[in-house]
C-alpha positions in Angstrom: 0.2 -0.1 0.3 1.3 3.4 -1.3 1.9 5.9 1.5 -0.8 8.9 1.2 -0.3 12.6 2.4 0.5 13.0 5.6 2.6 10.1 7.5 2.6 10.5 11.5 5.7 10.3 13.3 6.1 7.4 15.5 7.7 7.5 18.9 9.3 3.8 20.4 10.2 4.0 24.2 12.3 1.0 24.7 12.4 -0.6 28.1 15.2 -3.0 28.7 14.5 -5.1 32.1 17.1 -8.0 33.2 15.6 -9.6 36.5 17.7 -12.7 38.3 15.7 -13.9 41.2 15.2 -17.2 43.4 12.6 -17.8 45.8 13.8 -14.6 48.0 15.2 -12.5 45.3 18.4 -10.7 46.7 19.3 -8.8 43.7 17.6 -6.6 41.2 18.6 -4.6 38.4 16.3 -1.9 36.2 17.1 0.4 33.8 14.9 2.5 31.4 17.1 3.7 28.5 17.0 7.1 26.9 13.9 7.2 24.2 14.6 6.3 21.1 12.7 7.8 18.0 12.1 6.9 14.8 11.3 9.5 12.4 9.3 9.4 9.0 10.1 11.2 5.8 7.9 14.2 4.8 5.2 13.6 2.2 2.7 16.7 1.9 0.1 17.3 -0.6 -2.7 19.3 -0.8 -5.6 20.3 -3.7 -8.5 22.6 -3.9 -10.9 23.3 -6.5 -12.5 26.4 -7.2 -15.8 26.4 -9.4 -17.5 23.8 -11.6 -18.3 23.6 -15.2 -21.9 24.5 -15.8 -23.0 23.8 -19.5 -26.3 25.4 -19.2 -28.2 26.3 -22.4 -25.2 25.4 -24.1 -24.9 24.7 -28.1 -22.2 22.8 -29.8 -18.9 24.7 -31.1 -16.2 23.4 -33.4 -12.7 23.6 -32.5 -12.0 26.7 -34.5 -14.6 28.7 -32.5 -13.3 27.8 -28.9 -10.7 30.8 -28.8 -13.5 33.0 -29.2 -16.0 31.5 -27.0 -17.0 32.3 -23.4 -16.4 29.1 -21.8 -16.9 28.1 -18.3 -13.6 27.0 -16.3 -12.8 25.0 -13.3 -9.5 25.4 -11.6 -7.6 23.1 -9.4 -4.6 24.0 -7.3 -2.1 21.8 -6.4 0.6 22.1 -3.6 3.2 19.2 -2.9 6.8 18.4 -1.4 8.4 15.6 -0.1 11.7 14.3 1.5 11.4 10.7 0.4 14.3 9.6 -2.2 11.7 8.1 -4.5 9.8 11.5 -4.6 6.0 11.1 -5.0 3.8 11.3 -8.1 0.0 13.0 -8.6 -2.3 12.5 -11.1 -5.5 14.5 -11.9 -8.1 12.6 -14.3 -11.5 13.0 -15.4 -14.0 10.6 -13.7 -17.6 10.1 -13.4 -18.6 11.1 -16.9 -22.3 11.7 -17.5 -22.9 12.2 -21.1 -24.9 9.2 -22.4 -28.9 8.8 -23.4 -29.8 5.8 -24.8 -26.1 4.3 -25.1 -25.5 7.4 -27.0 -22.5 9.6 -26.2 -22.4 13.2 -26.6 -19.0 14.1 -27.9 -17.6 16.5 -25.6 -13.8 17.8 -25.4 -11.9 19.4 -22.7 -9.0 22.0 -23.0 -6.2 22.0 -20.0 -3.8 24.5 -19.2 -1.2 24.1 -16.2 0.9 27.2 -14.4 2.5 28.1 -11.4 0.6 29.6 -8.5 1.7 32.7 -6.7 5.3 32.4 -8.2 5.3 28.9 -7.2 7.2 26.3 -9.5 5.7 23.2 -11.5 8.8 21.6 -12.9 9.4 21.0 -16.3 7.1 19.6 -19.0 8.3 16.3 -20.3 7.0 15.0 -23.8 8.8 11.4 -22.6 7.5 11.7 -19.0 7.0 8.0 -18.4 10.7 7.2 -19.2 12.2 10.1 -17.5 10.6 9.9 -14.1 12.4 6.5 -14.0 15.4 8.5 -13.1 13.8 10.7 -10.1 16.6 13.5 -10.5 13.8 16.6 -11.2 10.1 17.4 -10.9 8.7 17.0 -14.3 4.8 16.7 -15.7 2.9 15.8 -18.4 -0.3 17.9 -19.5 -2.7 16.3 -22.0 -3.7 19.7 -23.0 -6.8 18.9 -25.2 -8.7 15.8 -25.8 -12.4 14.0 -25.6 -13.9 14.0 -22.3 -13.6 10.3 -21.3 -13.8 7.9 -18.0 -10.5 7.9 -16.3 -8.8 10.2 -18.9 -5.3 11.4 -17.7 -5.1 15.0 -17.8 -2.1 16.0 -15.7 0.4 13.7 -14.3 3.4 15.1 -12.4 6.5 13.3 -10.6 7.7 15.5 -7.6 11.3 15.4 -6.9 12.4 14.9 -3.2 13.3 18.2 -1.5 12.0 21.3 0.1 10.8 23.0 -3.0 8.1 21.0 -4.3 5.8 22.2 -6.6 2.9 24.9 -6.5 0.5 25.0 -9.7 -2.9 25.6 -10.8 -4.8 23.1 -13.3 -7.2 25.0 -15.5 -9.9 23.2 -17.6 -12.8 23.9 -20.2 -15.2 22.0 -21.8 -17.7 22.4 -24.8 -19.6 20.1 -26.9 -18.0 19.1 -30.3 -20.3 20.4 -32.9 -18.0 18.6 -35.7 -19.1 15.0 -34.1 -22.7 15.8 -33.4 -26.1 15.9 -35.2 -29.4 16.2 -34.4 -32.4 14.9 -36.4 -35.8 13.5 -36.1 -35.7 12.5 -39.8 -32.8 9.9 -40.3 -33.5 6.4 -40.7 -29.9 5.4 -41.8 -31.0 4.0 -44.9 -32.2 7.1 -46.9 -35.4 5.3 -48.0 -37.1 8.6 -47.4 -35.8 11.0 -49.9 -37.4 14.0 -48.0 -35.4 12.8 -44.7 -32.0 13.3 -43.4 -29.4 11.9 -45.4 -26.1 9.8 -44.9 -23.9 12.5 -46.4 -25.1 15.0 -43.8 -24.9 12.8 -40.7 -21.1 11.8 -41.9 -20.4 9.4 -39.5 -21.6 11.6 -36.4 -23.3 10.9 -33.4 -27.1 11.4 -34.1 -29.5 12.4 -31.4 -33.3 13.1 -31.9 -34.8 16.5 -30.6 -36.3 14.6 -27.4 -32.9 13.0 -26.5 -31.1 16.4 -26.8 -33.7 18.4 -24.9 -33.5 15.7 -22.2 -29.9 17.1 -21.3 -31.9 20.4 -19.6 -33.4 17.8 -17.2 -30.3 15.4 -16.7 -27.3 17.6 -17.3 -24.1 16.5 -19.0 -21.4 16.8 -16.1 -17.8 15.2 -15.2 -15.8 15.3 -12.5 -12.0 15.9 -11.5 -10.1 13.1 -9.4 -6.9 14.1 -7.5 -4.8 11.8 -6.4 -1.2 11.5 -4.8 1.3 9.2 -3.9 4.6 8.3 -2.4 7.1 6.9 -5.4 6.1 6.1 -8.9 2.6 4.6 -9.2 0.9 6.1 -12.1 -0.2 3.4 -14.9 0.9 4.5 -18.3 -2.4 4.6 -20.7 -2.8 1.7 -23.0 -0.8 -0.3 -20.5 -2.3 -3.3 -18.8 -1.3 -3.7 -15.0 -1.5 -7.4 -15.1 0.7 -7.4 -18.1 3.2 -5.0 -17.0 5.8 -4.3 -19.9 4.1 -6.2 -22.5 3.4 -5.5 -26.2 0.3 -6.0 -27.7 -1.4 -7.4 -30.8 -4.4 -9.1 -32.5 -3.4 -11.5 -35.2 -4.7 -14.6 -36.5 -1.0 -15.8 -37.4 -0.1 -18.2 -34.9 3.3 -17.2 -32.9 5.1 -19.2 -30.0 6.4 -18.4 -26.5 8.3 -21.8 -26.2 10.3 -23.9 -28.6 8.8 -26.9 -26.9 5.5 -26.7 -28.8 3.6 -29.7 -30.9 4.7 -28.1 -34.3 8.6 -28.0 -32.9 8.1 -24.3 -34.5 11.3 -22.1 -33.0 10.5 -19.6 -30.4 9.2 -16.3 -31.8 10.8 -13.1 -31.7 10.7 -9.4 -32.6 11.9 -10.3 -36.1 9.3 -12.7 -36.8 6.5 -10.1 -36.1 8.5 -7.9 -38.4 8.8 -10.8 -41.1 4.8 -11.4 -41.1 4.4 -7.4 -41.5 2.7 -7.0 -38.3 3.4 -4.4 -35.6 3.3 -4.7 -32.0 2.1 -1.9 -29.8 2.6 -0.4 -26.2 -0.9 1.0 -26.0 -3.6 -1.8 -26.7 -6.1 1.2 -27.3 -4.9 1.5 -30.7 -6.1 -2.1 -31.6 -9.5 -1.2 -31.4 -10.3 -4.5 -29.7 -12.1 -6.0 -26.9 -9.9 -9.1 -26.9 -6.4 -9.4 -28.1 -3.0 -10.9 -27.3 -0.3 -9.5 -24.8 3.9 -11.0 -25.2 6.5 -10.3 -22.9 10.2 -10.4 -24.7 13.8 -10.4 -23.1 16.4 -7.8 -24.0 17.6 -10.0 -27.3 13.5 -9.8 -28.4 12.5 -13.2 -27.8 9.4 -13.7 -26.6 9.1 -15.0 -23.0 5.4 -15.1 -21.6 2.2 -15.3 -23.6 -1.4 -13.6 -22.3 -5.0 -13.7 -23.6 -6.2 -9.9 -22.9 -9.3 -8.5 -22.8 -11.3 -5.2 -21.9 -14.4 -5.8 -19.5 -17.1 -2.8 -19.3 -19.3 -2.0 -16.7 -21.2 0.7 -18.4 -20.5 2.8 -21.3 -18.1 4.7 -19.9 -16.3 2.2 -17.8 -13.5 0.0 -19.1 -11.3 -2.4 -17.5 -8.3 -4.1 -19.5 -6.9 -7.3 -18.0 -4.4 -10.0 -19.3 -4.0 -13.7 -18.0 -1.0 -15.6 -18.7 -0.6 -19.1 -20.3 1.6 -21.6 -19.4 3.1 -24.9 -20.5 2.0 -28.4 -19.9 5.0 -30.8 -18.8 5.0 -32.7 -22.4 6.2 -29.2 -23.6 8.5 -28.4 -21.1 6.2 -27.0 -18.3 6.4 -28.0 -14.8 3.2 -28.2 -12.5 4.7 -25.8 -9.7 5.0 -23.1 -12.1 1.6 -23.7 -13.7 -0.3 -23.6 -10.4 1.5 -20.4 -9.8 0.2 -18.7 -12.9 -3.0 -20.2 -12.6 -3.3 -18.8 -9.0 -2.4 -15.5 -10.3 -4.6 -15.8 -13.2 -7.9 -16.6 -10.5 -6.6 -13.6 -8.6 -7.1 -11.3 -11.6 -10.7 -12.5 -12.8 -12.1 -13.1 -9.9 -12.5 -9.6 -8.3 -13.1 -8.3 -11.9 -16.2 -10.2 -12.5 -17.3 -11.3 -9.0 -19.4 -14.6 -8.3 -21.3 -15.9 -11.0 -24.9 -14.8 -11.1 -27.5 -17.1 -12.6 -30.1 -14.3 -13.4 -27.6 -12.0 -15.0 -25.4 -14.5 -16.6 -22.3 -12.4 -15.3 -19.3 -13.5 -13.2 -16.8 -16.5 -12.6 -17.5 -20.0 -12.2 -15.0 -21.8 -10.5 -14.6 -25.9 -10.9 -11.5 -26.2 -9.4 -9.8 -27.5 -12.5 -10.9 -24.0 -14.7 -12.2 -20.6 -14.2 -14.7 -19.4 -16.3 -15.8 -15.7 -16.0 -18.6 -14.3 -18.2 -19.4 -10.5 -19.1 -18.9 -8.3 -22.0 -16.0 -10.0 -22.5 -15.4 -13.8 -21.5 -12.2 -15.0 -19.8 -11.2 -18.4 -19.1 -8.0 -19.9 -17.4 -7.3 -23.6 -17.1 -5.0 -25.6 -14.7 -3.5 -27.1 -17.5 -2.1 -24.0 -18.7 -4.4 -22.9 -21.2 -6.4 -19.2 -21.4 -8.4 -17.3 -23.6 -10.7 -14.3 -24.1 -13.3 -13.9 -26.2 -16.7 -12.0 -27.1 -19.5 -13.2 -29.6 -17.4 -12.5 -32.4 -14.2 -14.3 -31.5 -11.3 -15.3 -29.4 -7.6 -14.9 -28.5 -6.1 -18.0 -27.3 -2.7 -19.2 -25.8 -2.1 -22.7 -25.5 -0.2 -24.9 -23.3 2.0 -26.1 -26.1 3.6 -22.5 -26.4 1.6 -21.2 -29.1 -0.8 -17.9 -29.3 -3.2 -16.5 -31.8 -6.4 -15.3 -32.2 -9.4 -16.5 -34.4 
């Protein structure tokens, strides 16, 4: 558990007592030494929010109109410092997004700026933040200054170097409805069967709302919140990565690759060169795949595959997504061993069970465990077998990691 905000100092009084005696004690020696104090390092963080964004009687605008528009603003002031060698890291993200009606999302964008507060300091902007923070030798930050309003969007992430200077800054956020991605029409049926109706050409791929749907936002306003978190050390997960597959590269492919040379086809171990020779590209950001199930691979320093994972995205609602990966392992016949296989199977269960919860026969959602396999059902299903096989799937297909050292999607 990471240490958060303030950590109280601890005072330890050490008492040493030595007693030697018989039935009638004739000697006693007792001594209390001077107090011993254990001091913790300092970790301090404070944030305050000023105002709320109220999109009242709003009308969509284009990105070119933003500069001249009078947009509501919310500010978040952040102050923090620490004496810990590992420093501290804080994150400001968008949460609790409410912009959906009839499973259609109002396309909303945000604009953010980050400046010093009262001549304070905010460190240096870093486009290579995720690598630069590992050096732990300077206060740096990454500001995602514009983008769509989506659940868990990282607006500002910052590493605070240890020392008395710390940071003192203000994040300013504005929001607007994107006119380039929205359309309002009561005469559109997507087929253009009625020549008097709205055409596909006019809709042009935008999200279409009826007048009643649009007007409903006057009763149920569009809204979102800004969440501020700070912890000791480096802890913020890079967007597009999966916590249960740290360091993985991701791909969706129908080609077969191998995380072991001991497989049924006696194929060689796959490498980065193998993927390149097949004109396939691995990515550090699973979101770029636009798939709800995919594969994850880990590589050693020489570019050889060392581990293979079946991955998926569990969605609880239209705004929430939870990516996960479960690892495949080898059967004894192909060079595996039961100890390793059992440990990986237990890890997979520890990933899936909290995500899906216990199986509910009414909804058909949750995990079923029959001691040799765990099947979890939801928007995307996840399966892990004690034999080492894992796969993820939806109604269109699946991605599979076998216990003979192979991995592919179908």
